[in-house]
Structures are given as C-alpha cells and as structure tokens.
C-alpha positions as CSV (number, residue, x, y, z in Angstrom):
1,X,-183.4,-18.1,-240.4
2,X,-183.2,-15.3,-237.8
3,X,-183.9,-17.7,-235.0
4,X,-181.2,-20.0,-236.3
5,X,-178.7,-17.2,-236.5
6,X,-179.6,-16.0,-233.0
7,X,-179.2,-19.6,-231.7
8,X,-175.8,-19.9,-233.3
9,X,-174.7,-16.5,-231.8
10,X,-175.8,-17.5,-228.3
11,X,-174.0,-20.8,-228.6
12,X,-170.8,-19.0,-229.6
13,X,-171.1,-16.6,-226.7
14,X,-171.6,-19.5,-224.3
15,X,-168.6,-21.3,-225.7
16,X,-166.5,-18.3,-225.3
17,X,-167.6,-17.8,-221.7
18,X,-166.9,-21.5,-220.9
19,X,-163.5,-21.3,-222.7
20,X,-162.6,-18.2,-220.7
21,X,-163.6,-19.9,-217.5
22,X,-161.5,-23.0,-218.3
23,X,-158.5,-20.7,-219.1
24,X,-158.8,-18.9,-215.8
25,X,-159.0,-22.3,-214.0
26,X,-155.9,-23.4,-215.7
27,X,-154.0,-20.1,-214.8
28,X,-155.2,-20.4,-211.2
29,X,-154.0,-24.0,-211.0
30,X,-150.6,-22.9,-212.3
31,X,-150.5,-20.1,-209.8
32,X,-151.3,-22.6,-207.0
33,X,-148.5,-24.9,-208.1
34,X,-145.8,-22.1,-207.7
35,X,-143.5,-22.3,-204.7
36,X,-142.4,-18.9,-203.4
37,X,-139.1,-19.4,-201.5
38,X,-137.9,-16.9,-199.0
39,X,-134.7,-15.1,-199.7
40,X,-132.2,-12.9,-197.8
41,X,-133.3,-14.0,-194.3
42,X,-129.8,-12.7,-193.4
43,X,-127.4,-10.7,-195.4
44,X,-124.3,-12.9,-194.9
45,X,-123.4,-16.5,-194.1
46,X,-122.6,-15.3,-190.6
47,X,-124.9,-13.4,-188.2
48,X,-121.7,-12.2,-186.6
49,X,-119.6,-14.9,-184.9
50,X,-121.9,-17.8,-185.7
51,X,-123.3,-19.2,-188.9
52,X,-126.6,-17.9,-190.3
53,X,-129.1,-19.9,-192.4
54,X,-127.6,-18.3,-195.6
55,X,-125.2,-20.2,-197.8
56,X,-123.2,-19.7,-201.0
57,X,-125.1,-20.6,-204.2
58,X,-123.4,-23.2,-206.4
59,X,-120.4,-21.8,-208.2
60,X,-119.8,-18.8,-205.9
61,X,-116.7,-18.2,-203.7
62,X,-116.9,-16.1,-200.6
63,X,-113.5,-14.6,-199.5
64,X,-113.8,-13.6,-195.9
65,X,-111.5,-11.5,-193.6
66,X,-112.3,-11.2,-189.9
67,X,-110.7,-9.2,-187.2
68,X,-111.1,-9.0,-183.4
69,X,-109.2,-6.4,-181.5
70,X,-108.3,-6.2,-177.9
71,X,-110.7,-5.2,-175.1
72,X,-111.9,-1.7,-174.7
73,X,-111.0,-1.7,-171.0
74,X,-107.3,-2.2,-171.8
75,X,-107.1,1.6,-171.9
76,X,-105.5,4.4,-173.9
77,X,-102.0,2.6,-173.8
78,X,-103.4,-0.1,-176.1
79,X,-105.6,2.5,-177.9
80,X,-108.6,0.8,-176.3
81,X,-107.8,-2.5,-177.8
82,X,-107.0,-1.5,-181.4
83,X,-103.2,-2.2,-180.8
84,X,-104.1,-5.8,-180.5
85,X,-105.4,-7.7,-183.4
86,X,-106.5,-11.3,-184.1
87,X,-107.3,-12.3,-187.7
88,X,-109.2,-15.1,-189.4
89,X,-109.0,-15.8,-193.1
90,X,-111.4,-18.2,-194.8
91,X,-112.6,-19.3,-198.2
92,X,-116.1,-20.6,-198.5
93,X,-117.6,-22.2,-201.7
94,X,-121.0,-23.3,-202.8
95,X,-120.8,-26.8,-204.3
96,X,-124.5,-27.4,-204.9
97,X,-127.5,-25.1,-204.2
98,X,-128.0,-27.0,-200.9
99,X,-124.3,-27.6,-199.9
100,X,-121.4,-25.2,-199.2
101,X,-118.0,-25.9,-197.6
102,X,-115.3,-23.7,-196.1
103,X,-111.8,-23.7,-194.8
104,X,-110.0,-21.1,-192.6
105,X,-107.0,-20.1,-190.5
106,X,-107.2,-18.2,-187.2
107,X,-104.3,-16.4,-185.6
108,X,-105.9,-17.1,-182.2
109,X,-104.5,-20.4,-180.9
110,X,-103.1,-20.9,-184.5
111,X,-106.2,-22.8,-185.5
112,X,-107.2,-24.4,-188.7
113,X,-110.9,-25.0,-189.3
114,X,-113.2,-26.5,-191.9
115,X,-117.0,-26.9,-192.2
116,X,-119.8,-28.1,-194.3
117,X,-123.3,-26.6,-194.4
118,X,-126.3,-28.5,-195.6
119,X,-129.7,-26.9,-196.4
120,X,-132.5,-29.2,-195.3
121,X,-135.7,-27.1,-195.5
122,X,-136.4,-23.7,-197.0
123,X,-139.1,-21.2,-195.8
124,X,-141.7,-21.0,-198.5
125,X,-145.3,-20.2,-199.4
126,X,-147.7,-21.0,-202.2
127,X,-148.3,-24.7,-203.0
128,X,-145.6,-25.6,-200.4
129,X,-146.1,-23.8,-197.1
130,X,-142.9,-24.2,-194.9
131,X,-142.7,-21.8,-192.0
132,X,-139.0,-22.0,-191.3
133,X,-135.6,-22.8,-193.0
134,X,-133.4,-25.5,-191.5
135,X,-129.8,-26.2,-192.1
136,X,-127.1,-28.4,-190.5
137,X,-123.5,-27.3,-189.9
138,X,-120.7,-29.7,-189.1
139,X,-117.2,-28.4,-188.5
140,X,-113.8,-29.4,-187.1
141,X,-110.9,-27.3,-185.7
142,X,-107.2,-28.1,-185.4
143,X,-105.3,-26.2,-182.7
144,X,-101.6,-26.1,-183.7
145,X,-100.1,-24.3,-180.7
146,X,-97.2,-26.2,-179.2
147,X,-98.2,-28.4,-176.3
148,X,-97.2,-26.8,-173.0
149,X,-95.9,-30.1,-171.7
150,X,-93.3,-31.5,-174.1
151,X,-92.3,-34.3,-171.8
152,X,-95.6,-36.3,-171.8
153,X,-96.9,-38.2,-174.8
154,X,-98.9,-35.9,-176.9
155,X,-101.3,-37.1,-179.6
156,X,-102.5,-35.4,-182.8
157,X,-106.0,-36.2,-181.9
158,X,-105.7,-34.1,-178.8
159,X,-105.6,-31.1,-181.1
160,X,-109.0,-31.7,-182.6
161,X,-112.4,-30.2,-181.7
162,X,-115.7,-31.1,-183.4
163,X,-118.9,-29.1,-183.7
164,X,-122.5,-29.9,-184.8
165,X,-125.2,-27.3,-185.1
166,X,-128.8,-27.1,-186.3
167,X,-129.9,-23.7,-187.7
168,X,-133.6,-22.9,-187.6
169,X,-134.5,-19.6,-189.0
170,X,-137.6,-17.6,-190.0
171,X,-138.0,-14.4,-191.9
172,X,-140.9,-12.9,-190.0
173,X,-141.3,-9.8,-192.2
174,X,-139.3,-7.9,-194.8
175,X,-137.4,-6.2,-192.0
176,X,-137.1,-8.8,-189.2
177,X,-135.5,-12.2,-189.2
178,X,-134.7,-14.6,-186.2
179,X,-132.7,-17.8,-185.8
180,X,-132.2,-20.5,-183.2
181,X,-129.0,-22.5,-183.2
182,X,-128.8,-25.6,-180.9
183,X,-125.1,-26.4,-180.7
184,X,-122.8,-29.3,-179.6
185,X,-119.0,-29.0,-179.1
186,X,-116.7,-31.9,-178.4
187,X,-113.1,-31.3,-177.3
188,X,-110.8,-34.3,-177.5
189,X,-108.5,-32.7,-174.9
190,X,-109.3,-30.4,-172.0
191,X,-107.1,-28.6,-169.5
192,X,-108.2,-30.6,-166.4
193,X,-110.2,-33.7,-165.7
194,X,-113.0,-31.5,-164.3
195,X,-113.3,-29.5,-167.5
196,X,-116.1,-30.9,-169.7
197,X,-115.2,-32.5,-173.1
198,X,-118.7,-31.9,-174.3
199,X,-120.4,-28.5,-174.3
200,X,-124.1,-27.9,-175.2
201,X,-125.3,-24.4,-176.0
202,X,-128.4,-22.7,-177.5
203,X,-127.7,-19.7,-179.8
204,X,-130.2,-17.0,-180.8
205,X,-129.7,-14.4,-183.5
206,X,-131.8,-11.6,-185.0
207,X,-131.6,-9.2,-187.9
208,X,-133.5,-5.9,-188.0
209,X,-133.4,-4.1,-191.3
210,X,-132.9,-0.4,-190.9
211,X,-132.5,0.6,-194.6
212,X,-132.0,-1.0,-197.9
213,X,-128.3,-1.6,-197.1
214,X,-128.0,-1.5,-193.4
215,X,-129.3,-3.8,-190.6
216,X,-128.9,-4.1,-186.9
217,X,-127.8,-7.6,-185.7
218,X,-127.7,-9.3,-182.4
219,X,-126.4,-12.7,-181.4
220,X,-126.3,-14.6,-178.1
221,X,-125.2,-18.2,-177.1
222,X,-126.3,-19.7,-173.8
223,X,-123.9,-22.3,-172.5
224,X,-126.0,-25.1,-170.9
225,X,-123.0,-26.7,-169.1
226,X,-121.8,-25.4,-165.8
227,X,-119.6,-22.4,-166.6
228,X,-117.2,-22.7,-163.8
229,X,-114.3,-24.9,-164.8
230,X,-111.3,-25.7,-162.7
231,X,-109.1,-24.1,-165.3
232,X,-111.1,-20.9,-166.0
233,X,-114.4,-19.1,-165.7
234,X,-116.3,-18.8,-169.0
235,X,-119.2,-16.6,-170.0
236,X,-122.0,-16.6,-172.7
237,X,-120.9,-14.8,-175.8
238,X,-123.0,-11.8,-176.8
239,X,-122.5,-9.7,-180.0
240,X,-124.2,-6.6,-181.2
241,X,-123.6,-4.7,-184.4
242,X,-124.5,-3.7,-187.9
243,X,-124.4,-5.2,-191.5
244,X,-123.5,-2.8,-194.3
245,X,-123.8,-3.8,-197.9
246,X,-121.8,-1.9,-200.5
247,X,-122.3,-3.6,-203.8
248,X,-120.0,-6.6,-204.0
249,X,-119.0,-6.4,-200.3
250,X,-120.8,-7.0,-197.0
251,X,-119.2,-5.3,-193.9
252,X,-120.2,-6.5,-190.4
253,X,-119.1,-4.1,-187.6
254,X,-119.9,-5.2,-184.0
255,X,-118.9,-5.4,-180.4
256,X,-118.5,-8.8,-178.7
257,X,-117.1,-10.3,-175.5
258,X,-115.5,-13.2,-177.4
259,X,-112.0,-13.1,-179.0
260,X,-112.4,-16.3,-180.9
261,X,-114.0,-16.5,-184.3
262,X,-114.7,-20.3,-184.7
263,X,-117.5,-22.2,-182.9
264,X,-114.8,-24.0,-180.9
265,X,-113.5,-20.8,-179.6
266,X,-116.5,-18.6,-178.9
267,X,-118.6,-21.4,-177.5
268,X,-117.1,-22.6,-174.3
269,X,-113.9,-20.4,-174.4
270,X,-115.3,-16.9,-174.0
271,X,-113.6,-15.5,-170.9
272,X,-114.7,-11.8,-171.2
273,X,-117.5,-10.0,-169.5
274,X,-119.6,-7.2,-170.9
275,X,-120.2,-5.6,-167.5
276,X,-116.4,-5.5,-166.8
277,X,-115.6,-3.9,-170.2
278,X,-114.1,-7.0,-171.7
279,X,-115.5,-6.0,-175.0
280,X,-113.8,-6.5,-178.4
281,X,-114.5,-4.4,-181.4
282,X,-114.6,-6.7,-184.5
283,X,-115.5,-6.8,-188.1
284,X,-116.1,-9.3,-190.9
285,X,-115.5,-8.4,-194.6
286,X,-117.2,-10.6,-197.2
287,X,-116.4,-10.5,-201.0
288,X,-118.2,-12.9,-203.3
289,X,-116.8,-14.1,-206.6
290,X,-118.7,-16.1,-209.3
291,X,-116.4,-18.9,-210.5
292,X,-118.9,-21.0,-212.3
293,X,-122.5,-20.1,-213.4
294,X,-125.2,-22.6,-212.5
295,X,-128.7,-22.5,-213.8
296,X,-131.1,-22.7,-210.9
297,X,-133.6,-25.6,-211.1
298,X,-137.2,-24.7,-211.6
299,X,-138.2,-25.4,-208.0
300,X,-135.2,-23.7,-206.4
C-alpha cells in the first residue's frame, strides 16, 4: 500500500512538472509572437521644414501654424528679420493608421498645397524584425501669384509643381533618431529654358533627445542637380533647432536659410547662404485634436 501511494505521489509530481513545462512553452511561444513596434521616432510630423516618418493616427487632426521671418543680416532696421514675416497654415488628418492627408496655404508666393503620406513599413522587433520605418509622401503645390507677363498665353497647369519622397528612418536608441529622404520635384513651368523642370535631392535629418520634452534637431537637403541656374543661384537648405513639447502642443524653434515651407519652395528655391548671414528664424506650432476615436488593431 505504501509503495502504491508513493508511486501515485511521484506520478502526480511528474505530471505537475510536465504541465508547468508545457505552460512555460506556451507562454514563451506567445511572447515570441508579439511584435514590438517602435514609436516616437520623431516628435512631430515634420523634422523642421521637411516631413518626418511620423503621421497622424486615424481620427486625429493636426492644426499647424508655421512662421519664417526675414534674414538676420537685414540688420537692426528690420529688427534682424523679425519685421518680415511669412506664414503657412495647414490642417493634417489621419484617415487610417497608415494614411494621412493635409492641405495648407502659404503667404510666400501665395501657394496652396496638399499631400498624402503612406506608411509602408514600421520599425519593429520581436517576431517581426524590421530595422527601419518607410513611408511615401506625394504632394502638389499651386502657385497663385499673378503671371508677370500678362500678354502671353498663360496656362493653369503652369502654376503646378509635384513632389514625391521616400522617407527611411530608424530610431537607433531612445535618444537618437535618423532619417534619409530621397526627393523628386517636378515644376511644370520654370523661369528660363536652361532652368531644370526636374530636381533631385537627398535629405537627411536627425533628432537628439536632450530631456523628456526637449530635443535637438538637424535637417539638410543636398540638391543633386547643378545649382547655378540662368535665373538665380540656389543653395542646399540647412536647418538647426529644437523641439519643445508642452502637453498638447509641440513647438519647433529653429534657424534655416530657406524662406519657403513647402517641398517645392525649400528644395530648389533656397537662395540664402548661411555663411553670408541669410538665416531666417522660424517656428512651427502643432496642436492635435481627437475628432474620432479609433481602436488600434492588435498588430498595430
């Protein structure tokens, strides 16, 4: 009887051990199935002038106000550029968790613009190891300044410019993120026959987190095309500044040699030089509103 009882006890202990091992295996399998997506690669949908990999989640509206002032080398008479102001207003909305759209109006060249941003890949770890995030941005701009020559035949299509960009970003660590942005700009009408209709550029941006709410940002676009046009000399746009998060707002304060705030304007139309003091102080203000709550899918 004692032997029988001892056998039963040992059997129960063995079953308990096997059951525990099976439970641990199931838990480990569930853990391996999890996908950990990277978030907050950048704080805003813009690095400064150009788009970042970030986009508005579905149902959220971003109201943006951007300013660029005059150049610092304009002197004390213009209060070092602060007497001159160029403004851009825009509304940007997340339609789906992978798609956002936006429309805007810039005082500079009286330009209307619109864009769509598509998320293709997201940086992740776990059961799905993806080293980078990838998005595509397509945009169009409509310049509404009066044509300088009213005698010739002017077409509506001459006012249009199109832009296509691929955003490739990686959050290297909790405090450092980088992005490359190959860009293509097509202008239907240029000033002279020797000015290129097509512009190719490679953008690079980085974010260095300084504290919980403040980061240092840098952004640079290298223009591949020859930069000496018959109509004007253009330069590569460079921007350096800070992101400051204050609850529901994100403030971006920076210095840049570009007066324009749309891709069409700062890629291929930047005429200022940093070394000559053609530097504009600028800022972006972002305020996000939740218009419709969407439940995130399990694998989002």
